[in-house]
C-alpha positions as CSV (number, residue, x, y, z in Angstrom):
1,M,231.3,-27.5,-7.4
2,N,226.9,-28.2,-6.7
3,T,224.7,-28.4,-9.5
4,F,222.8,-25.1,-7.5
5,A,225.9,-23.0,-8.1
6,V,226.5,-23.7,-12.0
7,V,222.9,-23.5,-12.8
8,Q,223.2,-20.1,-10.5
9,A,225.8,-19.2,-12.7
10,V,224.5,-19.9,-15.8
11,V,221.1,-17.6,-14.7
12,I,223.7,-14.6,-13.8
13,G,225.7,-15.3,-16.6
14,L,222.9,-14.6,-19.3
15,L,220.9,-12.3,-17.0
16,V,223.8,-10.2,-18.4
17,L,224.7,-10.5,-21.5
18,G,220.2,-10.0,-22.7
19,S,221.4,-7.2,-20.8
20,A,224.7,-5.8,-22.3
21,V,222.7,-6.3,-25.9
22,Y,219.7,-4.5,-24.6
23,A,222.2,-1.4,-23.6
24,F,224.0,-2.3,-26.8
25,G,221.4,-1.9,-28.7
26,K,219.5,1.9,-26.7
27,L,223.5,3.6,-26.8
28,L,223.9,2.8,-30.1
29,P,221.1,1.9,-32.5
30,G,222.1,2.5,-35.1
31,V,225.3,0.2,-35.1
32,S,223.5,-2.5,-33.6
33,T,220.8,-2.1,-36.7
34,R,223.9,-3.0,-39.0
35,V,224.7,-5.8,-36.4
36,R,221.5,-6.8,-36.6
37,A,221.0,-6.8,-40.3
38,G,224.0,-8.1,-40.9
39,A,223.3,-11.1,-38.7
40,S,219.9,-11.9,-40.7
41,A,221.1,-11.6,-43.6
42,S,223.8,-14.0,-42.6
43,L,221.0,-16.7,-41.2
44,N,218.2,-16.2,-44.2
45,K,219.6,-18.4,-46.9
46,P,217.8,-20.3,-48.7
47,W,220.4,-23.5,-47.6
48,R,219.8,-23.6,-44.2
49,A,218.3,-25.1,-41.9
50,S,214.2,-24.0,-40.7
51,W,215.4,-23.1,-37.6
52,Q,218.8,-20.9,-38.8
53,R,216.0,-19.0,-41.4
54,S,213.3,-18.7,-39.3
55,L,215.9,-16.9,-36.5
56,G,217.3,-15.3,-38.8
57,R,213.6,-13.4,-39.8
58,W,213.6,-12.8,-36.5
59,L,216.5,-11.4,-35.6
60,Q,215.9,-8.8,-38.6
61,P,215.2,-4.8,-38.0
62,K,211.7,-3.2,-38.6
63,Q,214.4,-1.1,-40.4
64,A,215.5,-3.3,-43.0
65,T,212.1,-5.2,-44.4
66,G,211.2,-2.1,-46.3
67,S,207.7,-2.7,-46.4
68,C,205.0,0.0,-47.4
69,G,203.9,2.2,-45.0
70,D,206.7,2.4,-42.5
71,G,207.7,5.3,-43.3
72,C,211.3,4.4,-44.2
73,G,211.1,6.6,-48.1
74,S,213.2,3.8,-49.8
75,C,210.5,2.2,-52.0
76,G,209.0,6.1,-53.1
77,S,205.7,5.4,-53.2
78,C,205.4,7.8,-49.7
79,G,205.1,11.4,-52.1
80,P,206.8,14.1,-51.4
81,T,207.2,15.8,-48.0
82,P,204.9,18.5,-47.3
83,P,206.4,22.2,-46.6
84,K,206.7,22.7,-43.2
85,Q,204.7,25.1,-41.6
86,A,204.9,27.8,-39.1
87,R,203.8,28.2,-35.5
88,P,201.4,29.6,-35.2
89,D,202.0,29.2,-31.2
90,V,205.4,30.0,-31.9
91,Q,206.2,34.3,-31.4
92,P,209.5,35.7,-31.7
93,L,211.7,37.0,-28.5
94,E,211.5,41.1,-29.1
95,F,214.6,42.5,-26.5
96,R,213.6,45.7,-25.6
97,P,215.9,47.9,-23.8
98,R,215.6,48.5,-19.7
99,Q,213.1,51.7,-18.6
100,R,215.6,53.9,-16.2
């Protein structure tokens, strides 16, 4: 087997793996977020190497950061949500009997 075939197989394998990860994230966003948060938490430990901690920070989902202003409502700083108001452009349906 020549080196070109090996390189071609590795590139195709990486493309298929990347496509599968992308599809996993799009089709199962909740599961994908939990998996990423778990992997991030296990990698982002003080005794890990610096490259492992940076990989853990990179994998951390945006929802798990808990920063103020992201709209998650986890810290309670967003305040109460305003009540929903009726939209003025919505009109109720009227059903009338057929004219004979």
